[in-house]
N, C-alpha and C positions, 0 to 999 in steps of 0.2 A: 285629602290627600291632590285630590281633583286640582283643589284651588293654584297647593303648590305648583306643583309641575304647568298649571297652563301659566305662570307667573314667570316659571323657567322657560318658557317657551317663549313669551314675549320678548324675554329680558335676548334671548340667542342674535341675534342680529347683530347688537353693539356688541354683546361676548365674540362674535366671530371679526370681529374688524380686530382684536385685537391674536386672536388665533393665527389670521393673515400675517399678522407682522411679523409672530413667533417664525410664519412657515416666510417667507421672506430669510429670516435671519438663517432660517438654516440654511438656505440657497445660499446664502453669499456664503455664509464658513465652507458649508460641502466643496463649496471652491477650491475654497483656499487650501482646504485638504488634504483636495486631490491636487492642485497644482507642487503642493508640498511634498505629497509623492513621488510627484515627474520629476523632481529636479533641491537637493537639497542644497544646492547657496549659488547664488548667482552675480561674478564680481562684477562690479561696474567703475568703471574710471571714474575719477570727480577731480573739478580742480580747485586747486592747492595755488596757492603765493606766501614766498616764505619771499619776509624782506630784513633785509639787514645793512642799515648805513655802509660799514665795510669790508661787504661782503666778505665777513668771515667765513672758514675754513667749516666750521663747523656746518655749518649752513650750507653746503656748497657740498659736504656728504650726504647733510639728510637732505634735500634736495637730488640728489642721485641717488637714494633708497626709494624716496617716496615716487622716483619720477617713472618709478618701470610699471607702475602701475595706475598710472594719473597724471596727468596733464598740471605743469609747477610750473609758474611764472616767477620770476622775483624782481622785486622791488620798483613795487608801484606807489602811489602817492599814500599815503596815507587816508584821507580820505578820501577817495578812491575807493579804497579795497572798502573804508567801512563800508559805504555805500552798496554794493555790490554785495560785499555779501547778506548786507540786511535787507536785499533785491533776489537772493539767491542762486546769482551771477556767479559768485565764492564759495563753497561748500566749504575749507576750511584755510585762516587763516595763521600764520606764524610769524614772529614778533622775533627779532636780533637785536641788542640794545649794542649799543655803542663799546665796544671794546669788551665782547661778549668772549674769544676764544686767550684774550689774556687771565679777563676771570674764571672762565667753567677751567685754564689749565694752576690757577694760583687755588681756586676749591673748587672741584667739579661736585662737592656734593652739596654745597647752599646754589647754584648756581642755574637759575631757571630761567623757561623761556616764557612772551606771552603767548597766547590762540585765543582764535575768535572763532565760535562760527555755529551757527543758528540752525543746525542740520543734524536731530538727532539720532541719527545713523550715520556717523561717522567716528564714532567712539575708540572705534578701531584702527583711527590713523593718532589721537593720541597712548592709543597702547604700544604702539610698531615706535611714537618718536620716542619715546621714553626706552623701551628695547632697544633701539638704539645708543640715547644715552648712556645706558645699564654698558655695552660695550664698550661703549671709548672706557670706561673711568676706570672698567678694566683693566682694561689698556695702559693706562699711566699708571697704578696698582704697581704691574709688572712692569715700572720700568722704561716704557715706547715713550717715545713725546707724541706730542696732539696730532701732529703730520703721520707718525705710526699709527696712530692708535686708530685716529678716524679711518682710515685703509683700511688695518682692522673689520673695526665695524662695516661697511661698505664690506668688504667684503664675507662675514658673517652672518648680515642679511641677506645674500644672493643665495645662502640656499633654501634651498625650501622641497622641508616636506613631503612625499608622496602621501598620502590619501584616498582612502577606500569604503563606500558601504558596505557594512558585511551585513549579511541575510534582509530582514522585512521589518527593525525593528525602531518605532514609531516612537516619536515623540507624545505624550498624551494631548496637544494643542495640534497635533497631526489627524487626530482622530476625531469620526461625523459623533461618536453613543456620543464624548463625551463634548462636544459645545450643545447637543441633547438636550445629557442631564442638566448643562449649568443651568440651560437656559430656560429648563421650564420654570424653576426657581418663579422665573421675570412672570408665563401664563397661570400657571395657577396661582399665585395670589392676582392677577388681574384677570382672571374667567370665574372666581370664585366669588372677587368682592362685585362687580359687574351681574353675577346668575342669583348669588345666595341672597347681597342684601338690596335686591327690591323685593325676595319676601318678606321678608326684616322690616323693611319697613311699613308693606300692604298691609299687614295682621298688627303693627301699632299704631296706624292713623285712627282718628279718635271714631267715627261712627262706626266703625271694622268694630273696634275692640267695645263701642256700643252691642253692636247687635253678638258678638260670641257671648258678651255678657248676659243677655240675655235671652241667648238661644238654652234650646236643653242640651246642648257638649257640654261636659266639665272639663271645666280648664284645662284641666291634668290631658287629657282627651286630647285636647287641643294642644297643646303643647310636644304631648308625642307625634301628631301628627306635622307638625309643622315640622319637626327633629326626624321623620322618619323620613317625608319629601324630602325637604332639604337635603337628607344622609347621602339620600340613592340618584340624586341629582350631579353631586358628587363626586359619589364614585365612578358611573357610569360614564362621564366625562376626562376622566380621574383611567377611565381605564385604555377608553380610544387617547387618553393624547401618549399615552404606552404600547400600546396597539403598532403605535404606528410609528413609531420611536425601531420598538423591535420588529416590525417590517420592510424599516428603512437602513437599518441602521448594524443589520443581526453578524454582521457581521466583524464587528466590531464587541458583540460581547461575546462572554462566553454565558450555561446556563446557570451557572452559580452568579458569576458578576452581574448579572445582568436579576437574578432573583433578590441577592443586597443591596442591588441598586435599587430596586418597583418596591423594598422595606424601605431605605430611607427617602426617596420619593412621600410613601404613599405616610410615614411620620411627619413629615413636611404640608403633608394636604390641610391633616387635622390641625394644623397654625391656620392654614389660610383659610379655614372653616370656618379658626374658631374668632379670627381676624373679619373674616367677610360678615360676622353676627353682628359682633358688634356696634361695625363701621355700621351698616345695617338698622340697629338700634342708636344708633347720635345723632347721625344725622336727618332730619326730618325732610328732603329739598332731594328728590331723582336723580336731579340734574348735577347732583352735589357729588354723586356716586362714580362719575366717569373720570371728575380729578380725584375724586381720594381716589380712585383707583390706577394713574397717576404717580400720583405724587409718591401714596403706600407702594405701591410695585419697583416703579423705575428708581425710588431713594432711596431703599429697601436691601437692592439687588445691586445699585452701582456703590452703597457702603461693605451689603456683604460679598462680596469678592466674585459677582456674580459679571458687571460690564468688561468690570477692568480687573487684572488679576494682582492678588492681595499684597503679595510683594511689589508690587508698585504704585501702590498706593502707602501715602503718607505716613507716617507709625500715629498722630493723635488720629485717623481718619481710622485703621487699623486697630483700635482701643476702641474706637464709636463702634462697630461691626463685629468684636465679640460682646456688646450686649445687644445683637436682633438673632433671628433664629436664620435667618437668611448662612450667616456667616458658617454657624456650625454644618448647617446641608452640603453648604459647597465644600468645605473640608471632608468628609468624607466625599463625594464625586473627583477632587486630586486622587483622593486617597487608593480610592480604588482605580483606579486610572495610572496604580503606580506599582515600579517594581515589587514582586515580593509583598503583593497589599493580603497573600490571603494570611499570612503573617504579624500582621497587622491590626485583626478586629479587636484589640482589646482596646484602643483608642477607634475603631469604627463605631463600637456599640457605647463609650464613655459618649460621643461627637451625637449620635443618637438616641442614647438616655438625654442628653439637653437640648438638642430639638426638642422633645413631650414634655419636657418638666415647663418650654417654653407655650407647647398646645393649652397645659392645665391652667398655666397663667391665664391665657386669653379666655379659658373657657372661663375661667374667674370668673372673669374681668364682664363679660358675656352674661353674665346669669346676676350678677348684680346692677346690669345697665338697664335688666330685661325688669327685673323685682322695684324701678326705680321710675320704670312707664307699666307698672301694676300691671303687664299680661302672662308675668310669670305663678 
């Protein structure tokens, strides 16, 4: 067992690099969460261009609505608009075709304008534009003329609802403990591969196998010593990480929530431990472990929804994520920070069971790989 601890100790400097990356990520998300606590929303004036060859009544009315909070310019050359949009000088461009007023008055449901933007933060402008046209259609449906419907829509859009923040309720994306548990999946995968992998590689070296095979130590005892040493090392690393999370983010956890979060993370630890054994057995080159750690850790965490929210990923990526243990771990993290999470324990234990089944599967793969290398 001493030899196992010695190998893990030698691997700590490399693994500590990933721990440093983890700490930097936590600092960044801490800052983001603190800023979100200070201000919920801050308006920003955007640059909008409205192009209408015949200066349509609807284009002017829409410009009045959008111009209250933004900078609106009319009728720039089409080439200039395209160039400025792609250079970030214009945030949102709106095109009204020739004769749009007449077409809209005749068939308001099927008349559409064209828009252009490369700014992902302007989706609310599209919603506001569609809201304006919806008000105009409503006015036309009640028998108003197009001019009257435009005036009515502009007046309705002037009405602003009063808003207030009640209590101290925060979204899960504003809670630092949520980010800690999410990115814990990445650090556990990376550190287990870099700490446990070298142990497996060392004991699978040909000369080491020959020495242990000719020694008086039974193979069964050697296997138990390796398993005990690596398990203790993994638990110590896990305990340190969870203690760090509890100390830094204790205000984000209740005792019960932290208990369930720890169980969820520990089951994931067993998966990471099994994966590290498989990687250590299959890879002969020590330098390849670093690449494997990056490939497996970052790849699995991206597809599993750690780095990017699952609802923002394409459908085919979500389907791939269903076959990864990290995806089910993250589902439990989201569940624990949702409202009324204590009422969703059935789903929690189902996800936990799926993660545990991945651990069993990877341990079986590790046993098969180890038997082929004639060490077990």
